[in-house]
C-alpha positions as CSV (number, residue, x, y, z in Angstrom):
1,X,3.0,-32.1,-47.0
2,X,3.0,-35.8,-46.1
3,X,5.6,-35.4,-43.4
4,X,3.7,-32.6,-41.6
5,X,2.2,-33.8,-38.3
6,X,-0.6,-31.3,-38.3
7,X,-1.5,-32.0,-42.0
8,X,-1.9,-35.6,-40.8
9,X,-4.3,-34.4,-38.2
10,X,-6.3,-32.5,-40.9
11,X,-6.4,-35.6,-43.2
12,X,-7.3,-37.8,-40.2
13,X,-4.2,-40.0,-40.8
14,X,-3.5,-39.5,-37.1
15,X,-6.3,-39.0,-34.6
16,X,-6.4,-36.0,-32.3
17,X,-8.8,-34.6,-29.8
18,X,-10.7,-32.1,-32.1
19,X,-12.6,-29.3,-30.3
20,X,-13.6,-27.3,-33.4
21,X,-13.5,-27.7,-37.2
22,X,-14.9,-26.0,-40.3
23,X,-13.9,-25.8,-43.9
24,X,-10.9,-23.5,-43.1
25,X,-9.7,-24.5,-39.6
26,X,-9.1,-27.3,-37.2
27,X,-8.6,-26.9,-33.5
28,X,-7.5,-29.6,-31.1
29,X,-6.1,-30.1,-27.5
30,X,-2.4,-29.8,-27.1
31,X,-0.8,-33.2,-26.1
32,X,1.6,-31.3,-23.7
33,X,-0.7,-28.6,-22.2
34,X,0.9,-25.6,-20.6
35,X,-2.3,-24.4,-19.1
36,X,-5.6,-26.0,-18.0
37,X,-7.0,-25.0,-21.4
38,X,-4.4,-25.4,-24.2
39,X,-5.8,-25.7,-27.7
40,X,-4.0,-25.4,-31.0
41,X,-5.8,-23.7,-33.9
42,X,-4.5,-24.4,-37.4
43,X,-5.5,-23.7,-41.0
44,X,-6.5,-26.8,-43.0
45,X,-4.0,-25.7,-45.7
46,X,-0.3,-26.1,-45.0
47,X,1.4,-22.8,-44.3
48,X,4.7,-23.2,-42.6
49,X,4.5,-20.2,-40.3
50,X,3.7,-16.5,-40.1
51,X,6.8,-15.6,-42.2
52,X,5.3,-17.8,-45.1
53,X,2.0,-15.9,-45.1
54,X,0.9,-14.2,-48.3
55,X,-1.6,-11.4,-48.8
56,X,-4.2,-13.9,-50.0
57,X,-4.1,-15.5,-46.6
58,X,-5.2,-12.3,-44.8
59,X,-8.9,-13.4,-44.5
60,X,-7.8,-16.8,-43.3
61,X,-5.7,-15.3,-40.5
62,X,-8.8,-13.2,-39.4
63,X,-10.9,-16.4,-39.4
64,X,-8.3,-18.3,-37.3
65,X,-8.4,-15.5,-34.7
66,X,-12.2,-15.6,-34.7
67,X,-11.9,-19.4,-34.1
68,X,-9.7,-18.7,-31.1
69,X,-12.3,-16.3,-29.6
70,X,-15.1,-18.8,-30.4
71,X,-13.3,-21.7,-28.6
72,X,-12.6,-19.4,-25.6
73,X,-16.3,-18.8,-25.3
74,X,-17.1,-22.5,-25.7
75,X,-14.4,-23.5,-23.1
76,X,-15.7,-20.9,-20.6
77,X,-12.4,-18.9,-20.4
78,X,-13.6,-15.8,-22.1
79,X,-14.6,-13.8,-19.0
80,X,-11.4,-14.5,-16.9
81,X,-9.1,-14.1,-19.9
82,X,-6.9,-16.1,-22.2
83,X,-3.8,-15.8,-24.3
84,X,-3.3,-16.4,-28.0
85,X,0.4,-17.2,-29.0
86,X,1.9,-17.6,-32.4
87,X,5.5,-18.7,-32.6
88,X,7.5,-18.3,-35.8
89,X,10.7,-20.3,-36.3
90,X,13.0,-22.1,-33.9
91,X,14.3,-19.2,-31.8
92,X,10.7,-18.2,-31.0
93,X,9.8,-21.8,-30.0
94,X,8.1,-23.1,-33.1
95,X,8.6,-26.9,-33.2
96,X,5.9,-28.0,-35.7
97,X,6.3,-26.1,-39.0
98,X,2.6,-25.7,-39.8
99,X,1.1,-22.3,-38.8
100,X,-0.7,-22.7,-35.4
101,X,-2.1,-20.5,-32.7
102,X,-1.8,-21.6,-29.1
103,X,-5.0,-20.7,-27.1
104,X,-4.1,-20.8,-23.4
105,X,-6.4,-20.1,-20.4
106,X,-7.7,-21.4,-17.1
107,X,-4.8,-19.9,-15.0
108,X,-3.1,-16.6,-14.3
109,X,-0.7,-15.7,-17.1
110,X,2.6,-14.1,-16.3
111,X,4.3,-11.2,-18.0
112,X,6.7,-11.1,-19.7
113,X,5.7,-14.5,-21.3
114,X,9.1,-15.9,-22.1
């Protein structure tokens, strides 16, 4: 996926502010943060969005959510609370078509969210 921005982060073609990485996931600070803590958690493999998930990705999805929780602990937002958001397709707000979770915290979150 040579045109995918997030794949370019994974391959290090484009630098980004990485806060966590392992063999399955990469996490980095959002360049347009919507909260004091706003980190994107992505799989290293290209998956367009939640609608493109296959059953063989089930373990990966669990791992990505674990990464969100681990980063929340590392960022010190676990106790006060945080939000994990996954947008799928344009009407839901997805602008980069590489599956990604938004980890948001450090402020009071409103409801409904959008």
